[in-house]
Structure formats: structure tokens, C-alpha cells
C-alpha positions in Angstrom: 127.6 131.7 137.9 126.0 131.7 141.4 123.0 129.6 142.5 120.6 132.6 142.3 121.5 133.3 138.6 121.1 129.6 137.7 117.7 129.6 139.4 116.5 132.7 137.5 117.7 131.2 134.2 115.7 128.1 135.0 112.6 130.1 136.0 112.9 132.0 132.7 112.9 129.0 130.4 110.9 126.5 132.5 107.4 127.8 131.7 108.2 127.8 127.9 109.5 124.3 128.2 106.5 123.0 130.1 104.2 124.7 127.6 106.1 123.1 124.7 105.7 119.6 126.3 102.0 120.3 127.0 101.4 121.2 123.4 103.2 118.1 122.2 101.0 116.0 124.5 97.8 117.8 123.4 98.6 117.5 119.7 99.4 113.8 120.1 95.7 113.2 120.8 93.5 112.4 117.8 91.4 115.3 116.6 93.4 118.0 118.3 95.3 119.3 115.2 92.0 119.4 113.3 90.3 121.4 116.1 92.9 124.2 115.9 92.9 124.1 112.1 89.1 124.1 111.6 87.8 125.9 114.7 88.5 129.6 115.1 87.5 129.7 118.7 90.0 127.0 119.8 92.7 128.4 117.6 92.4 131.8 119.3 92.2 130.1 122.7 95.5 128.2 122.1 97.2 131.4 121.0 96.1 133.2 124.2 97.3 130.3 126.3 100.7 130.3 124.7 101.1 134.0 125.8 100.9 132.9 129.4 104.2 131.1 129.8 105.9 134.0 127.9 104.4 136.4 130.4 105.7 134.3 133.3 109.1 134.0 131.7 109.4 137.8 131.7 109.6 137.8 135.5 112.5 135.4 135.4 114.2 137.5 132.7 113.7 140.7 134.8 115.3 138.9 137.8 118.3 138.3 135.6 118.4 141.8 134.3 118.3 143.3 137.8 120.5 140.7 139.4 122.7 143.5 140.8 119.7 145.1 142.5 119.1 142.8 145.4 115.6 143.9 146.4 114.3 144.2 142.9 115.9 140.9 142.0 114.4 139.2 145.0 110.9 140.5 144.2 111.0 139.4 140.5 112.5 136.1 141.5 109.8 135.5 144.1 107.0 136.4 141.6 108.6 134.2 139.0 108.8 131.2 141.4 105.2 131.5 142.5 103.9 131.9 139.0 106.0 128.9 137.8 104.6 126.7 140.6 101.0 127.8 139.8 101.5 127.3 136.1 103.0 123.8 136.5 100.3 122.8 138.9 97.6 123.9 136.4 99.3 122.0 133.5 99.6 118.9 135.6 96.0 119.2 136.7 94.8 119.6 133.0 96.8 116.5 132.0 95.4 114.5 135.0 91.9 115.7 134.2 92.2 114.5 130.5 93.5 111.1 131.6 91.0 110.7 134.4 88.0 112.0 132.4 88.7 109.9 129.4 89.2 106.8 131.5 87.4 104.2 129.4 86.2 102.1 132.4 82.5 101.9 133.0 80.4 100.1 135.6 79.0 98.1 132.7 78.6 98.5 128.9 75.4 97.5 127.3 75.4 94.8 124.6 75.9 95.7 121.0 75.9 93.7 117.8 78.8 94.8 115.5 79.9 93.8 112.1 83.4 92.3 112.1 86.3 92.6 109.6 86.4 88.8 108.9 84.4 86.9 106.4 82.9 83.5 106.9 83.1 80.5 104.6 79.8 81.5 102.9 81.1 84.9 101.9 79.2 86.9 104.6 81.0 89.2 107.2 81.1 87.7 110.7 79.4 89.5 113.5 80.4 90.1 117.1 78.4 90.8 120.3 80.1 92.6 123.1 79.1 93.8 126.6 80.6 94.2 130.0 79.2 93.5 133.4 79.7 95.2 136.8 80.8 91.9 138.4 82.9 89.1 137.0 80.7 86.4 135.7 80.5 83.7 133.0 78.2 84.9 130.2 76.7 82.8 127.4 75.3 83.4 123.9 72.8 80.9 122.4 71.9 81.1 118.8 70.0 79.2 116.1 68.3 79.8 112.7 64.6 80.0 112.2 64.7 77.0 109.9 66.5 74.9 112.4 65.4 76.0 115.9 66.3 72.7 117.5 70.0 73.1 116.6 71.1 75.6 119.2 74.8 76.6 119.3 76.1 78.0 122.6 79.2 80.1 123.1 80.4 80.6 126.7 83.1 82.5 128.5 85.9 80.3 129.5 86.2 81.9 132.9 84.6 84.7 134.9 85.2 88.0 133.4 83.9 91.6 133.2 84.2 91.7 129.4 82.2 89.3 127.3 82.9 88.9 123.6 81.0 86.5 121.4 82.1 86.1 117.7 79.7 84.3 115.4 81.4 83.0 112.3 80.3 81.3 109.1 76.8 82.7 109.0 74.5 81.0 106.5 73.1 83.2 103.7 69.5 84.2 103.5 68.8 82.9 107.0 67.1 84.4 110.0 69.2 84.1 113.1 68.1 84.4 116.7 70.7 85.3 119.4 70.0 85.2 123.1 72.4 86.4 125.8 72.5 85.1 129.3 71.6 88.6 130.5 68.3 88.5 128.6 69.2 90.6 125.6 68.0 89.1 122.3 68.7 89.8 118.6 67.1 88.7 115.4 69.2 89.1 112.3 68.5 88.1 108.7 71.7 87.5 106.7 72.0 88.7 103.1 71.6 86.4 100.1 74.8 85.4 98.4 73.5 86.0 94.9 73.0 89.5 93.6 70.2 90.0 91.0 67.8 92.6 89.8 65.3 91.3 92.4 67.8 90.7 95.2 70.4 93.4 95.6 72.9 93.7 98.5 71.7 96.6 100.7 72.8 98.5 103.7 71.9 101.8 105.3 73.9 104.7 106.6 73.6 107.9 108.5 75.8 110.1 110.7 76.0 112.7 113.5 73.4 111.9 116.2 75.4 114.0 118.7 74.1 112.4 121.9 74.5 114.7 124.8 73.7 117.9 123.0 70.5 119.6 124.0 69.4 120.4 120.5 69.9 116.8 119.2 66.8 114.9 118.2 67.2 111.5 119.8 63.6 110.7 119.0 64.3 111.1 115.3 67.4 109.0 115.7 65.2 106.2 117.0 62.7 106.6 114.2 65.5 106.2 111.6 66.8 103.1 113.4 63.3 101.6 113.4 62.8 102.3 109.7 66.2 100.7 108.9 65.3 97.6 110.9 61.8 97.2 109.3 63.5 96.0 106.1 65.2 92.7 106.9 67.2 92.9 103.7 69.6 95.5 105.1 72.9 93.9 105.9 74.2 96.5 108.3 73.8 100.1 109.5 76.9 102.3 109.2 77.1 105.2 111.7 79.6 107.6 110.4 80.7 109.3 113.6 79.9 112.0 116.1 78.0 109.7 118.3 78.4 112.2 121.1 78.7 115.9 121.4 81.8 115.8 123.7 84.2 112.9 123.5 85.6 113.6 126.9 82.2 113.4 128.5 81.5 109.9 129.9 77.9 110.9 130.5 77.5 111.6 126.8 79.0 108.2 126.0 76.7 106.5 128.5 73.7 108.0 126.8 74.9 106.9 123.4 75.9 103.4 124.5 72.6 102.7 126.2 70.5 104.2 123.3 72.2 102.2 120.7 72.0 99.0 122.7 68.3 99.4 123.4 67.4 100.3 119.8 69.6 98.1 117.5 68.2 94.6 117.9 68.0 93.2 114.4 70.9 94.7 112.4 74.6 94.9 113.1 76.4 98.3 113.1 79.6 99.5 111.6 80.8 102.4 113.8 83.1 105.1 112.5 84.8 107.6 114.8 84.1 111.3 114.4 85.9 114.5 115.5 83.5 115.1 118.4 84.0 111.5 119.5 87.8 111.8 119.7 87.8 115.2 121.4 90.2 115.5 124.3 90.9 111.7 124.8 87.4 110.6 123.8 89.0 108.1 121.3 89.8 105.9 124.3 86.2 105.7 125.3 85.1 105.1 121.7 87.4 102.2 121.4 86.1 100.6 124.6 82.5 100.9 123.6 82.5 100.4 119.8 85.8 98.6 118.9 86.7 96.1 121.6 86.8 93.1 119.2 90.2 92.8 117.5 90.2 90.0 114.9 93.2 88.5 113.1 92.5 91.0 110.3 92.3 94.1 112.5 95.1 96.7 111.9 93.4 99.4 114.0 90.4 100.0 116.2 89.6 103.1 114.1 89.9 101.8 110.5 88.8 98.5 109.1 88.1 96.5 105.9 84.8 94.5 105.8 84.3 92.0 102.9 81.5 90.1 101.3 81.9 87.6 98.5 78.8 86.8 96.6 79.4 84.2 93.8 82.3 86.2 92.4 80.9 89.7 93.1 83.1 91.0 95.8 82.1 93.9 98.0 84.6 95.9 100.0 83.6 98.3 102.7 86.6 100.2 104.1 86.2 102.5 107.1 88.8 105.2 107.6 89.6 107.5 110.6 89.2 110.9 109.0 88.1 113.1 111.9 88.3 116.6 110.3 90.0 115.7 107.1 93.5 114.3 106.6 95.1 115.8 109.8 95.0 112.3 111.4 95.6 110.4 108.2 98.8 108.9 109.3 101.4 107.0 107.2 100.2 103.8 108.9 96.6 104.4 107.9 97.7 105.4 104.4 99.6 102.2 104.0 96.6 100.3 105.3 94.3 101.9 102.8 96.6 101.3 99.8 97.3 97.7 101.0 93.6 96.9 101.3 92.6 98.6 98.1 95.4 96.7 96.2 93.4 93.5 97.1 90.4 94.8 95.1 89.7 94.7 91.3 87.8 96.9 88.9 84.9 94.4 89.0 84.5 94.7 92.7 82.3 97.2 94.5 84.5 99.4 96.7 82.9 101.7 99.4 84.7 104.1 101.7 83.2 105.1 105.0 84.6 108.1 106.8 83.4 110.9 109.1 84.9 113.9 107.4 83.8 114.7 103.8 86.1 114.9 100.8 83.8 116.9 98.5 80.8 118.7 99.9 78.8 121.9 99.5 78.7 124.1 102.5 79.3 127.5 104.0 82.0 129.6 105.8 82.5 129.0 109.5 83.6 131.6 112.0 86.8 133.3 110.8 86.0 132.5 107.2 87.0 128.9 107.5 85.6 127.0 104.5 83.2 124.2 105.6 83.0 122.6 102.1 85.3 120.9 99.6 88.3 119.8 101.7 91.2 120.7 99.4 93.9 118.9 101.4 91.7 115.7 101.6 91.0 115.9 97.9 94.7 116.2 97.0 95.6 113.4 99.4 92.8 110.9 98.9 91.3 111.4 95.4 94.4 110.1 93.5 94.3 106.9 95.7 90.6 106.5 95.1 91.0 107.0 91.3 93.9 104.6 91.1 92.1 101.8 92.8 88.7 102.4 91.3 86.7 103.3 94.4 83.0 103.6 93.6 81.4 105.4 96.5 82.6 107.5 99.4 80.1 107.9 102.3 80.6 110.7 104.9 78.9 112.7 107.6 80.5 115.8 109.3 78.2 118.2 107.5 74.7 118.0 108.9 73.2 117.9 105.4 72.4 115.3 102.7 74.1 115.5 99.3 75.2 113.4 96.3 78.2 114.5 94.3 80.0 112.8 91.3 83.5 113.6 90.3 85.5 111.5 87.8 83.1 108.5 88.2 83.4 108.5 91.9 80.3 109.2 93.9 80.5 111.2 97.2 77.5 111.2 99.5 77.0 113.2 102.7 74.4 111.8 105.1 74.6 113.9 108.3 70.9 113.6 109.3 70.9 111.1 112.2 69.5 113.6 114.7 72.2 116.3 115.1 71.2 119.9 114.7 71.0 120.6 110.9 73.6 122.9 109.3 72.7 126.4 107.9 72.0 126.8 104.2 74.9 126.4 101.9 76.7 129.4 100.4 79.0 127.3 98.2 78.1 124.5 95.8 80.6 121.7 95.2 81.5 120.9 91.7 79.7 117.8 90.5 76.9 118.2 93.0 73.9 116.3 91.7 71.5 116.8 94.6 71.6 118.7 98.0 69.2 119.4 100.8 69.6 120.8 104.3 67.3 121.3 107.3 66.2 117.7 107.1 66.9 114.5 109.1 67.2 111.1 107.4 69.4 108.3 106.1 70.5 106.7 102.9 70.0 103.2 101.6 72.6 101.8 99.2 71.5 98.8 97.1 74.2 97.0 95.0 73.2 95.3 91.8 75.4 93.4 89.4 75.9 96.3 87.0 75.1 99.4 89.0 74.2 100.6 92.5 71.2 102.6 93.6 71.4 105.2 96.4 68.2 106.5 98.0 67.9 109.3 100.5 65.0 109.1 102.9 63.7 111.5 105.5 62.8 110.5 109.1 59.3 109.6 107.8 60.7 107.3 105.2 59.8 109.6 102.3 62.2 109.3 99.4 63.9 112.7 99.0 66.1 111.7 96.1 67.4 108.6 94.3 70.1 108.0 91.7 71.3 105.1 89.7 75.1 105.0 89.8 77.4 103.0 87.4 80.4 101.1 88.8 
């Protein structure tokens, strides 16, 4: 075999090999598999792109077929060489762009108060405050309770740093805390009581899908909802169930989201959950930097966590999962985490699952007839686990609607009204659907009592849209 033949064989198979490696890389990124499964546009785009290396390979194949025709062989060989070089440069440029564009470094990251997956000695989840600065410096956090303003506790960086993490442990129950950062940012947070009664439930609020960076998103309504949630000091935290941004690869979208959340959340910690838009094309790296920089001794992953409260024997478990589109990114590792954490619960405990993608939901058909409602694969994968370990409530976004569903004593709530463009009217109603509305913005408040929990859906003007008493 002469050198020219070897070269033409290489040129024939090289583009297919490069494309195969590129597909492996793309599908290794969170959310990618879901994109091509659930989005007809990107599915068609991928199929069209896959034709390109086959087309290029044909010129190498023709060069082999006409190897005895020197002029024809030379022409096809030259075209094949040029196309291979262009194709490889394009692929390298795309990979470089993805890594460069999703580089999680920022000039600075605004402070945020975040709930942590560790529990203090009084049964209350710890909180963390994180921010980064443009220059290395020693930052400080001073805090005290309203009942004891003279007793100030100070936490200080050990050395000059760009990243500043302050973990506040062992919070006292039913106490108003003040936190002051050395950069001037202040927080005021009332911790929950440790005794649940008819007059004093454990409450938290939840909403999803603000989609910062999208022209149609109503950031003004997002702010109204945050303000309403913070007016009631009895809310322990605000869970945001993903799709913070429209385009996960867009650093400008993330900068808008980060600044907005820092400016508006000043009296309640958040639980962030990553959505499919957040993870898009490397966006998971930026999400982790902005919303999940604090890794405690209990942390198994930046994308799924277990938060716990222990109130005089009544244990509350809040487990967040990384379900971007459904179970496409539900890895064996995450499955083992879920089962391991659920095995620590009992039937007397309150168990809440937080996820971006829904399990059950009413909805409609997307482009290409893709069903945007009951996720069959997610139901088959997760419902048996939820039933086995007596999960009480599953809270999701993804659909920009609000809905409450009950199936086999498990409640599923969709709360996608945090400012993103509302979905069209449903054409399919999920079995067990108790209540549904679309075209509205809002949030849900969940109040946990000793024998039952109450879920209330509010619009952006704090009008109650629906409420339901749910048995454990």
C-alpha cells in the first residue's frame, strides 16, 4: 500500500471519527441528551450536522476508487484534504468556544444567602453567604440576634482571597438574625420555630423558571413575588426550581440573574435547583460557581442535595434532584444518592422532592408531536422509589403553569410562574389533576403541620388561586 492510498483511507474515515468524538463530547455535557430527545429543532439540526462528515468522507472514498486515474485521484484527494482541514478547524473552534464561553470566572459575584445541607444543633438547617471580589481581600461577616444585639459574632477570611464563604451554624430557633458583610451588604433573617403546631407551621415558598436574559421574561413580576415571599418572616426559605437563565452558555444572562437575586433576596435564604436552560452547552459550570460554591461535609454533588430540619421529633427532609428534562441525566450516582438519603427517612417524616423537570403534569404537544406532559420514563424510574420511601410532595417547574396532582397519595405540584413566558393552554390533562391554571404568574407556599400540610398557590398580586389540605 503506497503513501497516497494510506492518506486517502485516512481522509475517508477521519471526519467520521472526529464527528464521533465530538458527539461523545457534546453528549457528555449535562442537558444535551435531553435537548435532542425533547426538542425537535435541535434533533433535526444534529441529524443535518451528522451528514456533513459523511459528505466529506465521500471525496476520500472517490479518491480511493479512482486511485488509478492520477488526475481525478489528485482532484478528489485535494478536495478531501481541504474539507477535512476546514471541518477539523470548525470542530476545534466549537469545542474551544464552549469551554471559553462557559468559563465560570467573573470579575466578581454578588453576595447570596443560601440554605446549606447541614443541620445545626437546634434542628435548623445552616446557612451560607458567598460572594467573590475583583481583587484579593480579607472579607468579614458580623452577625447577631435582635434579642442580643451586643453579642456580635464575627467570621473573617483567614487570608486574602477572591472567594469569600461564610457558614453560619447552630442558628437559634424563632430568632431574628442580622448579618452584615464588610462590603456593606446586609441581611435580616428570622429562623423558624422548632415546634410545629396548628398556629405555628413550618413554611417555605417555591417558584420556578424566571428565565433571565429572555426578552419576554417579566423580571418586574419576579421581583414582586420575591417581595411578597419576604414580607412573611415565617418562610424558612425560597426554593427556585431552575431555569434561572434563558441560555446557560450566556455569561451575560448569568450576570443579570446573579445581580438580580443578590439585590432582591435580603431576608430569606434560597435553595437553587438547576434547570435544563441553565445547563445548556456548559452552563452547568457557571451555575455551580454562582449558586453552589459551598461544599459541606454532607455534600455529594453541587446539583443535588439533602436539607434537613428536626423539630422536636418531627423531621423534615427536603431533597433536591438534578432532573433537567426528565431522567436523561439521572445517573447511577444520583440514583444511589436518592435511595441512600430516602432510606434515612421514616413514614412519620415529611419528605419533599425538589426538581426542575416534572414527573406528572398536564400540558400540550411540542413541535414534532413531542408530548410536553406526563413524563413516562420519569414516572417509571422515579415513582416506584417515591412510593417505597413514602415521599409526600414533589415540587417542579419546567412547565410554565401551576398545577396540583395527586397519584397514590403522592402530591405533585408544578409552579412555573416566576416570570418566564407562560405556556399555551393544555391539550392533555394528567390523571389525578386536582387543579390547573395557565397564563398566570405566581408562587406556592407550603405549610407543614403535625398531621397534614397545606399548599397554597398565589398570583403575583398575592391573591390565593387555589389551596389544598394534603395528608401525609
